[in-house]
TORPA-4810 file (N, C-alpha, C, O; in nm, 3 decimals):
<nodes>
NODE_1_2.578_-5.097_0.440_2.668_-5.114_0.393_2.788_-5.088_0.528_2.799_-4.994_0.606_M
NODE_2_2.862_-5.203_0.514_2.968_-5.187_0.631_3.092_-5.084_0.591_3.148_-5.132_0.492_D
NODE_3_3.149_-4.974_0.626_3.224_-4.933_0.521_3.391_-4.982_0.571_3.493_-4.943_0.515_P
NODE_4_3.385_-5.053_0.662_3.555_-5.130_0.642_3.536_-5.233_0.526_3.609_-5.225_0.427_S
NODE_5_3.447_-5.323_0.535_3.402_-5.420_0.391_3.428_-5.337_0.276_3.522_-5.365_0.201_A
NODE_6_3.333_-5.212_0.249_3.350_-5.144_0.137_3.490_-5.106_0.107_3.542_-5.133_-0.002_Y
NODE_7_3.562_-5.031_0.222_3.697_-4.964_0.210_3.793_-5.083_0.139_3.871_-5.048_0.050_K
NODE_8_3.786_-5.207_0.177_3.866_-5.331_0.143_3.806_-5.395_0.003_3.872_-5.468_-0.071_K
NODE_9_3.703_-5.365_-0.014_3.675_-5.373_-0.153_3.715_-5.282_-0.261_3.745_-5.312_-0.377_R
NODE_10_3.713_-5.163_-0.202_3.819_-5.060_-0.324_3.939_-5.108_-0.292_3.988_-5.168_-0.387_I
NODE_11_4.007_-5.105_-0.195_4.152_-5.174_-0.204_4.186_-5.241_-0.310_4.274_-5.214_-0.391_K
NODE_12_4.093_-5.356_-0.307_4.118_-5.499_-0.350_4.092_-5.480_-0.519_4.140_-5.572_-0.585_E
NODE_13_4.034_-5.390_-0.584_3.985_-5.345_-0.674_4.117_-5.238_-0.754_4.161_-5.251_-0.868_T
NODE_14_4.143_-5.169_-0.683_4.259_-5.072_-0.694_4.399_-5.184_-0.726_4.466_-5.197_-0.828_H
NODE_15_4.406_-5.241_-0.619_4.532_-5.349_-0.664_4.511_-5.460_-0.748_4.602_-5.538_-0.777_R
NODE_16_4.400_-5.470_-0.789_4.390_-5.508_-0.937_4.391_-5.438_-1.035_4.403_-5.501_-1.140_M
NODE_17_4.382_-5.331_-1.042_4.378_-5.228_-1.170_4.531_-5.162_-1.200_4.580_-5.118_-1.304_L
NODE_18_4.578_-5.173_-1.079_4.719_-5.097_-1.053_4.711_-4.985_-1.006_4.816_-4.921_-1.009_G
NODE_19_4.610_-4.929_-0.954_4.586_-4.813_-0.899_4.677_-4.769_-0.759_4.678_-4.830_-0.651_I
NODE_20_4.749_-4.649_-0.794_4.851_-4.643_-0.644_4.753_-4.652_-0.524_4.634_-4.618_-0.527_P
NODE_21_4.827_-4.708_-0.410_4.752_-4.660_-0.271_4.745_-4.506_-0.230_4.694_-4.465_-0.125_E
NODE_22_4.784_-4.454_-0.296_4.819_-4.280_-0.270_4.708_-4.223_-0.341_4.672_-4.106_-0.323_S
NODE_23_4.639_-4.323_-0.440_4.518_-4.242_-0.501_4.456_-4.134_-0.458_4.456_-4.032_-0.527_Y
NODE_24_4.397_-4.140_-0.344_4.289_-4.045_-0.274_4.394_-3.933_-0.248_4.366_-3.826_-0.303_A
NODE_25_4.505_-3.936_-0.178_4.557_-3.837_-0.182_4.622_-3.722_-0.263_4.647_-3.603_-0.247_T
NODE_26_4.645_-3.859_-0.398_4.740_-3.767_-0.487_4.625_-3.714_-0.579_4.677_-3.657_-0.675_D
NODE_27_4.490_-3.711_-0.585_4.354_-3.709_-0.668_4.309_-3.579_-0.598_4.280_-3.478_-0.663_Y
NODE_28_4.306_-3.583_-0.472_4.224_-3.502_-0.370_4.087_-3.531_-0.369_4.000_-3.447_-0.345_A
NODE_29_4.061_-3.692_-0.404_3.900_-3.688_-0.408_3.856_-3.788_-0.271_3.924_-3.880_-0.225_L
NODE_30_3.725_-3.742_-0.221_3.699_-3.830_-0.131_3.643_-3.951_-0.179_3.592_-3.969_-0.290_P
NODE_31_3.659_-4.051_-0.065_3.577_-4.187_-0.099_3.401_-4.147_-0.127_3.347_-4.055_-0.067_L
NODE_32_3.333_-4.231_-0.226_3.190_-4.226_-0.243_3.174_-4.376_-0.214_3.247_-4.462_-0.263_H
NODE_33_3.046_-4.405_-0.107_3.008_-4.512_-0.100_2.894_-4.533_-0.200_2.831_-4.430_-0.225_I
NODE_34_2.852_-4.647_-0.264_2.785_-4.702_-0.334_2.628_-4.649_-0.287_2.594_-4.661_-0.170_E
NODE_35_2.545_-4.595_-0.378_2.413_-4.540_-0.328_2.315_-4.675_-0.311_2.336_-4.741_-0.413_E
NODE_36_2.253_-4.719_-0.257_2.117_-4.860_-0.275_1.978_-4.794_-0.290_1.883_-4.846_-0.349_Q
NODE_37_1.977_-4.696_-0.240_1.841_-4.643_-0.267_1.782_-4.571_-0.399_1.735_-4.457_-0.401_D
NODE_38_1.791_-4.661_-0.514_1.802_-4.594_-0.653_1.662_-4.601_-0.726_1.580_-4.692_-0.724_L
NODE_39_1.657_-4.499_-0.781_1.512_-4.543_-0.887_1.550_-4.530_-1.023_1.656_-4.472_-1.047_V
NODE_40_1.478_-4.576_-1.118_1.489_-4.591_-1.267_1.437_-4.464_-1.304_1.320_-4.439_-1.277_D
NODE_41_1.504_-4.383_-1.359_1.527_-4.272_-1.426_1.496_-4.245_-1.597_1.520_-4.145_-1.665_I
NODE_42_1.439_-4.368_-1.633_1.456_-4.393_-1.796_1.591_-4.379_-1.863_1.691_-4.329_-1.810_G
NODE_43_1.584_-4.420_-1.963_1.692_-4.437_-2.069_1.798_-4.341_-2.128_1.756_-4.242_-2.188_K
NODE_44_1.945_-4.361_-2.114_2.005_-4.256_-2.158_2.010_-4.269_-2.344_1.943_-4.350_-2.408_D
NODE_45_2.106_-4.168_-2.406_2.127_-4.154_-2.492_2.148_-4.283_-2.584_2.099_-4.287_-2.697_I
NODE_46_2.226_-4.393_-2.529_2.226_-4.535_-2.596_2.117_-4.605_-2.576_2.121_-4.722_-2.616_Y
NODE_47_2.005_-4.563_-2.517_1.912_-4.672_-2.490_1.917_-4.755_-2.352_1.833_-4.840_-2.324_G
NODE_48_2.029_-4.718_-2.265_2.057_-4.827_-2.139_1.982_-4.753_-2.050_1.980_-4.631_-2.064_R
NODE_49_1.914_-4.811_-1.949_1.844_-4.782_-1.825_1.945_-4.713_-1.707_2.046_-4.767_-1.659_P
NODE_50_1.888_-4.572_-1.669_1.981_-4.500_-1.596_1.906_-4.511_-1.470_1.784_-4.524_-1.485_Q
NODE_51_1.967_-4.509_-1.306_1.955_-4.495_-1.193_1.975_-4.392_-1.150_2.079_-4.342_-1.192_L
NODE_52_1.903_-4.316_-1.060_1.941_-4.214_-0.973_1.904_-4.226_-0.798_1.803_-4.284_-0.757_L
NODE_53_1.990_-4.169_-0.722_1.934_-4.184_-0.597_1.788_-4.107_-0.557_1.770_-3.988_-0.581_F
NODE_54_1.687_-4.192_-0.495_1.534_-4.162_-0.515_1.545_-4.037_-0.452_1.436_-3.983_-0.467_S
NODE_55_1.628_-3.957_-0.384_1.545_-3.838_-0.299_1.606_-3.727_-0.385_1.589_-3.611_-0.346_K
NODE_56_1.694_-3.754_-0.530_1.707_-3.657_-0.596_1.657_-3.649_-0.760_1.658_-3.559_-0.843_I
NODE_57_1.611_-3.796_-0.760_1.546_-3.807_-0.907_1.469_-3.678_-0.942_1.506_-3.608_-1.036_A
NODE_58_1.374_-3.651_-0.876_1.270_-3.534_-0.875_1.333_-3.403_-0.895_1.277_-3.314_-0.959_N
NODE_59_1.437_-3.390_-0.846_1.541_-3.272_-0.876_1.559_-3.289_-1.033_1.555_-3.197_-1.115_Q
NODE_60_1.574_-3.399_-1.057_1.658_-3.376_-1.231_1.532_-3.398_-1.316_1.551_-3.360_-1.432_W
NODE_61_1.427_-3.441_-1.299_1.314_-3.438_-1.377_1.254_-3.302_-1.365_1.183_-3.274_-1.462_Y
NODE_62_1.264_-3.205_-1.270_1.218_-3.060_-1.254_1.295_-2.984_-1.374_1.254_-2.915_-1.467_E
NODE_63_1.453_-3.034_-1.324_1.561_-2.945_-1.397_1.546_-2.959_-1.519_1.530_-2.858_-1.587_M
NODE_64_1.547_-3.075_-1.575_1.511_-3.152_-1.711_1.384_-3.067_-1.800_1.395_-3.021_-1.914_R
NODE_65_1.253_-3.061_-1.705_1.150_-2.998_-1.773_1.161_-2.859_-1.765_1.087_-2.797_-1.841_D
NODE_66_1.239_-2.791_-1.688_1.212_-2.660_-1.694_1.320_-2.614_-1.795_1.302_-2.506_-1.853_F
NODE_67_1.420_-2.681_-1.817_1.521_-2.647_-1.956_1.430_-2.662_-2.084_1.432_-2.581_-2.177_A
NODE_68_1.340_-2.790_-2.079_1.264_-2.804_-2.185_1.191_-2.664_-2.239_1.189_-2.611_-2.350_K
NODE_69_1.127_-2.625_-2.102_1.056_-2.517_-2.124_1.094_-2.381_-2.207_1.028_-2.304_-2.277_K
NODE_70_1.254_-2.391_-2.159_1.330_-2.268_-2.231_1.375_-2.323_-2.357_1.467_-2.260_-2.409_D
NODE_71_1.327_-2.435_-2.424_1.398_-2.490_-2.537_1.529_-2.549_-2.536_1.591_-2.543_-2.642_N
NODE_72_1.591_-2.611_-2.427_1.696_-2.676_-2.431_1.678_-2.787_-2.370_1.617_-2.795_-2.263_V
NODE_73_1.725_-2.875_-2.427_1.739_-3.066_-2.422_1.829_-3.090_-2.367_1.939_-3.081_-2.421_D
NODE_74_1.811_-3.134_-2.226_1.905_-3.189_-2.135_1.885_-3.398_-2.166_1.789_-3.474_-2.156_L
NODE_75_2.022_-3.419_-2.203_2.006_-3.563_-2.263_2.097_-3.605_-2.151_2.180_-3.526_-2.108_C
NODE_76_2.080_-3.760_-2.088_2.173_-3.841_-1.991_2.244_-3.900_-2.069_2.193_-3.963_-2.161_I
NODE_77_2.357_-3.895_-2.055_2.486_-4.020_-2.102_2.519_-4.110_-1.992_2.550_-4.225_-2.023_V
NODE_78_2.517_-4.078_-1.871_2.540_-4.192_-1.767_2.477_-4.122_-1.650_2.466_-3.999_-1.649_S
NODE_79_2.441_-4.191_-1.563_2.399_-4.167_-1.412_2.467_-4.244_-1.330_2.588_-4.248_-1.349_A
NODE_80_2.415_-4.316_-1.227_2.460_-4.430_-1.124_2.528_-4.510_-1.188_2.489_-4.569_-1.289_F
NODE_81_2.663_-4.525_-1.124_2.771_-4.635_-1.194_2.801_-4.711_-1.044_2.811_-4.639_-0.944_R
NODE_82_2.815_-4.856_-1.031_2.845_-4.908_-0.936_3.000_-4.916_-0.959_3.056_-4.865_-1.057_S
NODE_83_3.071_-4.993_-0.850_3.216_-4.992_-0.829_3.269_-5.076_-0.952_3.346_-5.030_-1.036_V
NODE_84_3.214_-5.214_-0.954_3.242_-5.292_-1.109_3.222_-5.214_-1.187_3.333_-5.178_-1.227_E
NODE_85_3.104_-5.133_-1.266_3.129_-5.086_-1.374_3.236_-4.964_-1.398_3.276_-4.920_-1.506_Y
NODE_86_3.270_-4.923_-1.266_3.363_-4.817_-1.284_3.470_-4.896_-1.341_3.515_-4.876_-1.454_Q
NODE_87_3.525_-5.019_-1.235_3.658_-5.066_-1.295_3.665_-5.132_-1.432_3.771_-5.133_-1.494_A
NODE_88_3.510_-5.207_-1.499_3.529_-5.203_-1.618_3.555_-5.085_-1.743_3.602_-5.098_-1.856_N
NODE_89_3.503_-4.969_-1.670_3.554_-4.842_-1.772_3.671_-4.857_-1.812_3.706_-4.879_-1.928_I
NODE_90_3.772_-4.842_-1.669_3.893_-4.860_-1.687_3.970_-4.936_-1.755_4.056_-4.896_-1.833_I
NODE_91_3.937_-5.094_-1.720_4.008_-5.217_-1.816_3.954_-5.196_-1.923_4.030_-5.241_-2.008_L
NODE_92_3.854_-5.147_-1.976_3.868_-5.153_-2.102_3.899_-5.047_-2.217_3.894_-5.064_-2.338_R
NODE_93_3.937_-4.918_-2.135_4.058_-4.813_-2.155_4.172_-4.872_-2.153_4.248_-4.831_-2.241_K
NODE_94_4.216_-4.960_-2.082_4.360_-5.002_-2.057_4.389_-5.097_-2.178_4.492_-5.101_-2.247_M
NODE_95_4.255_-5.188_-2.192_4.264_-5.313_-2.332_4.295_-5.196_-2.447_4.359_-5.248_-2.539_E
NODE_96_4.279_-5.104_-2.463_4.298_-5.003_-2.573_4.428_-4.948_-2.568_4.466_-4.871_-2.657_N
NODE_97_4.508_-4.986_-2.461_4.661_-4.935_-2.467_4.661_-4.806_-2.399_4.765_-4.744_-2.418_N
NODE_98_4.589_-4.759_-2.339_4.604_-4.630_-2.248_4.649_-4.668_-2.155_4.629_-4.776_-2.100_L
NODE_99_4.755_-4.534_-2.110_4.812_-4.564_-1.997_4.715_-4.536_-1.901_4.612_-4.475_-1.931_K
NODE_100_4.749_-4.590_-1.744_4.653_-4.559_-1.651_4.656_-4.406_-1.571_4.560_-4.358_-1.510_L
NODE_101_4.790_-4.342_-1.588_4.780_-4.214_-1.553_4.677_-4.108_-1.646_4.619_-4.013_-1.593_S
NODE_102_4.665_-4.139_-1.783_4.556_-4.080_-1.879_4.445_-4.111_-1.825_4.362_-4.028_-1.787_D
NODE_103_4.431_-4.253_-1.815_4.262_-4.273_-1.767_4.211_-4.215_-1.656_4.093_-4.180_-1.651_I
NODE_104_4.301_-4.196_-1.547_4.269_-4.138_-1.432_4.217_-4.012_-1.434_4.139_-3.969_-1.349_L
NODE_105_4.267_-3.935_-1.548_4.245_-3.797_-1.579_4.102_-3.797_-1.588_4.037_-3.735_-1.504_R
NODE_106_4.047_-3.861_-1.679_3.894_-3.859_-1.687_3.830_-3.946_-1.670_3.726_-3.946_-1.736_F
NODE_107_3.855_-4.063_-1.578_3.769_-4.137_-1.520_3.850_-4.173_-1.395_3.966_-4.213_-1.390_S
NODE_108_3.730_-4.140_-1.257_3.776_-4.149_-1.122_3.798_-4.300_-1.079_3.734_-4.396_-1.121_A
NODE_109_3.895_-4.303_-0.994_3.904_-4.445_-0.965_3.775_-4.532_-0.898_3.704_-4.460_-0.829_A
NODE_110_3.746_-4.627_-0.903_3.629_-4.695_-0.824_3.640_-4.677_-0.732_3.753_-4.667_-0.686_P
NODE_111_3.524_-4.664_-0.652_3.496_-4.590_-0.497_3.529_-4.467_-0.483_3.541_-4.434_-0.365_G
NODE_112_3.559_-4.343_-0.599_3.607_-4.231_-0.612_3.515_-4.135_-0.673_3.506_-4.015_-0.649_Y
NODE_113_3.442_-4.211_-0.763_3.354_-4.157_-0.866_3.226_-4.129_-0.785_3.195_-4.199_-0.689_S
NODE_114_3.150_-4.021_-0.829_3.078_-3.894_-0.773_2.930_-3.994_-0.839_2.820_-3.982_-0.785_E
NODE_115_2.949_-4.085_-0.957_2.863_-4.160_-0.978_2.798_-4.235_-0.913_2.678_-4.257_-0.932_H
NODE_116_2.888_-4.302_-0.798_2.859_-4.407_-0.738_2.742_-4.398_-0.637_2.668_-4.486_-0.594_H
NODE_117_2.749_-4.199_-0.599_2.632_-4.185_-0.491_2.511_-4.177_-0.581_2.412_-4.180_-0.508_T
NODE_118_2.484_-4.171_-0.677_2.354_-4.185_-0.759_2.312_-4.058_-0.787_2.199_-4.037_-0.832_G
NODE_119_2.400_-3.961_-0.763_2.396_-3.796_-0.742_2.449_-3.733_-0.861_2.430_-3.612_-0.876_C
NODE_120_2.502_-3.787_-0.932_2.555_-3.760_-1.054_2.521_-3.769_-1.178_2.458_-3.873_-1.196_A
NODE_121_2.537_-3.689_-1.298_2.469_-3.723_-1.422_2.575_-3.666_-1.516_2.612_-3.549_-1.501_L
NODE_122_2.621_-3.736_-1.604_2.697_-3.678_-1.726_2.584_-3.645_-1.827_2.501_-3.729_-1.863_D
NODE_123_2.586_-3.517_-1.871_2.482_-3.458_-1.980_2.531_-3.440_-2.106_2.650_-3.428_-2.133_L
NODE_124_2.446_-3.438_-2.177_2.503_-3.381_-2.314_2.352_-3.323_-2.387_2.255_-3.355_-2.318_T
NODE_125_2.323_-3.257_-2.495_2.220_-3.223_-2.554_2.216_-3.246_-2.733_2.317_-3.266_-2.801_T
NODE_126_2.116_-3.240_-2.769_2.114_-3.292_-2.888_2.174_-3.246_-3.009_2.170_-3.309_-3.115_T
NODE_127_2.250_-3.092_-2.988_2.314_-3.089_-3.119_2.458_-3.088_-3.113_2.531_-3.015_-3.180_D
NODE_128_2.503_-3.194_-3.009_2.641_-3.243_-2.990_2.684_-3.352_-2.954_2.625_-3.412_-2.864_I
NODE_129_2.781_-3.397_-3.005_2.864_-3.520_-2.941_2.879_-3.523_-2.809_2.923_-3.425_-2.748_D
NODE_130_2.847_-3.632_-2.752_2.884_-3.667_-2.579_2.978_-3.670_-2.539_3.064_-3.721_-2.611_D
NODE_131_3.018_-3.619_-2.408_3.146_-3.639_-2.360_3.222_-3.553_-2.398_3.340_-3.577_-2.370_L
NODE_132_3.191_-3.411_-2.481_3.328_-3.337_-2.538_3.326_-3.212_-2.484_3.220_-3.154_-2.458_C
NODE_133_3.464_-3.151_-2.460_3.468_-3.035_-2.387_3.393_-2.964_-2.430_3.317_-2.909_-2.349_E
NODE_134_3.381_-2.939_-2.539_3.327_-2.856_-2.639_3.120_-2.791_-2.606_3.053_-2.701_-2.655_N
NODE_135_3.092_-2.904_-2.493_2.993_-2.883_-2.477_2.940_-2.762_-2.386_2.825_-2.734_-2.354_F
NODE_136_3.062_-2.699_-2.356_3.070_-2.569_-2.261_3.059_-2.483_-2.376_3.109_-2.372_-2.355_D
NODE_137_3.010_-2.497_-2.491_2.962_-2.411_-2.583_2.817_-2.381_-2.603_2.762_-2.275_-2.633_Q
NODE_138_2.762_-2.517_-2.577_2.634_-2.486_-2.587_2.540_-2.403_-2.541_2.576_-2.325_-2.453_T
NODE_139_2.438_-2.401_-2.574_2.307_-2.344_-2.490_2.280_-2.409_-2.336_2.255_-2.352_-2.230_I
NODE_140_2.296_-2.551_-2.370_2.240_-2.661_-2.274_2.336_-2.602_-2.147_2.274_-2.555_-2.052_A
NODE_141_2.453_-2.601_-2.143_2.570_-2.583_-2.078_2.512_-2.432_-1.986_2.504_-2.406_-1.866_F
NODE_142_2.481_-2.362_-2.104_2.467_-2.201_-2.043_2.372_-2.193_-1.944_2.392_-2.143_-1.834_E
NODE_143_2.240_-2.255_-1.991_2.165_-2.300_-1.871_2.182_-2.348_-1.773_2.141_-2.311_-1.663_W
NODE_144_2.268_-2.470_-1.810_2.313_-2.519_-1.685_2.381_-2.411_-1.543_2.337_-2.402_-1.429_L
NODE_145_2.471_-2.358_-1.590_2.546_-2.260_-1.537_2.453_-2.158_-1.466_2.486_-2.118_-1.354_Q
NODE_146_2.350_-2.118_-1.520_2.229_-1.999_-1.466_2.124_-2.095_-1.390_2.046_-2.038_-1.313_Q
NODE_147_2.114_-2.217_-1.401_1.992_-2.276_-1.318_1.987_-2.373_-1.276_1.881_-2.417_-1.231_H
NODE_148_2.110_-2.448_-1.274_2.127_-2.615_-1.244_2.134_-2.576_-1.057_2.069_-2.640_-0.975_G
NODE_149_2.202_-2.488_-1.029_2.190_-2.452_-0.891_2.053_-2.455_-0.806_2.038_-2.504_-0.694_I
NODE_150_1.961_-2.394_-0.884_1.824_-2.412_-0.847_1.762_-2.531_-0.837_1.641_-2.523_-0.816_N
NODE_151_1.808_-2.638_-0.846_1.800_-2.795_-0.878_1.884_-2.837_-0.798_1.850_-2.953_-0.772_Y
NODE_152_1.980_-2.809_-0.740_2.093_-2.856_-0.624_2.190_-2.922_-0.731_2.274_-2.999_-0.686_G
NODE_153_2.188_-2.898_-0.876_2.328_-2.962_-0.965_2.417_-2.815_-0.948_2.380_-2.698_-0.934_F
NODE_154_2.561_-2.883_-0.956_2.669_-2.806_-1.016_2.771_-2.887_-1.069_2.789_-3.007_-1.050_S
NODE_155_2.843_-2.798_-1.147_2.947_-2.887_-1.221_3.074_-2.910_-1.104_3.115_-2.837_-1.014_L
NODE_156_3.107_-3.022_-1.144_3.223_-3.117_-1.043_3.328_-3.069_-1.076_3.404_-3.024_-0.989_S
NODE_157_3.358_-3.065_-1.197_3.481_-3.068_-1.253_3.510_-2.949_-1.351_3.514_-2.961_-1.474_Y
NODE_158_3.530_-2.834_-1.281_3.537_-2.704_-1.365_3.671_-2.723_-1.377_3.736_-2.816_-1.328_P
NODE_159_3.726_-2.595_-1.470_3.875_-2.572_-1.516_3.935_-2.551_-1.402_3.864_-2.532_-1.303_K
NODE_160_4.049_-2.549_-1.392_4.168_-2.486_-1.300_4.105_-2.545_-1.134_4.101_-2.466_-1.040_N
NODE_161_4.072_-2.655_-1.121_4.069_-2.701_-0.993_4.155_-2.789_-0.940_4.235_-2.829_-1.025_I
NODE_162_4.176_-2.845_-0.810_4.272_-2.871_-0.717_4.347_-3.032_-0.736_4.461_-3.075_-0.724_T
NODE_163_4.199_-3.098_-0.776_4.247_-3.225_-0.844_4.313_-3.273_-0.968_4.395_-3.199_-1.022_H
NODE_164_4.293_-3.356_-1.004_4.387_-3.444_-1.127_4.250_-3.413_-1.222_4.264_-3.327_-1.308_K
NODE_165_4.145_-3.468_-1.212_4.006_-3.516_-1.279_4.040_-3.358_-1.378_4.053_-3.243_-1.338_I
NODE_166_4.049_-3.423_-1.544_4.040_-3.310_-1.654_3.903_-3.237_-1.639_3.805_-3.297_-1.596_A
NODE_167_3.900_-3.109_-1.673_3.793_-3.017_-1.691_3.646_-3.119_-1.785_3.666_-3.166_-1.897_Y
NODE_168_3.526_-3.133_-1.721_3.436_-3.198_-1.752_3.303_-3.128_-1.771_3.210_-3.159_-1.695_E
NODE_169_3.288_-3.049_-1.851_3.131_-2.973_-1.868_3.051_-3.001_-1.839_2.968_-2.937_-1.775_P
NODE_170_3.043_-3.151_-1.891_2.892_-3.264_-1.875_2.881_-3.309_-1.776_2.775_-3.369_-1.762_W
NODE_171_2.955_-3.308_-1.679_2.964_-3.378_-1.536_2.909_-3.294_-1.416_2.981_-3.220_-1.349_H
NODE_172_2.768_-3.311_-1.393_2.694_-3.242_-1.318_2.633_-3.314_-1.173_2.529_-3.373_-1.203_W
NODE_173_2.655_-3.323_-1.062_2.623_-3.363_-0.939_2.527_-3.281_-0.844_2.514_-3.159_-0.856_A
NODE_174_2.464_-3.350_-0.753_2.387_-3.293_-0.669_2.407_-3.350_-0.533_2.336_-3.438_-0.485_C
NODE_175_2.518_-3.287_-0.468_2.617_-3.353_-0.375_2.566_-3.254_-0.233_2.621_-3.270_-0.124_L
</nodes>
């Protein structure tokens, strides 16, 4: 992928969404290139097919399987997302009359989402709603904190971090 073409695509997408040119600086987030080497890792909790970067898919399987041996269910809410998919998330929220500044607290701007790398997962477990902060009160979250790093996964958006993305206990990445 041509980096200059990708940056131009991101800039145009941001312009279309009304995202300020200062976004990367304001939010202290790096630009993430869309991964092309993706493999199918099965379906998410909604039955949608999900993809991960081929080199980390086995790490996900191992982590999920070892969690299961400890009676912990790790379920996928979301994995790889394209720039277009990320833009559509923001557009849908804007159509529901949410302010862009509020949306960007919970959804990284296109080009800046770790999901583009194919190395990020939004996770849940069977006894809780998806994408809710009280995921951090579950056995699954406790297990991830203790064991996630053994498989290369860490919590991307903990409490009190330097960028403006809200606390997301469900978002784990292997970067």
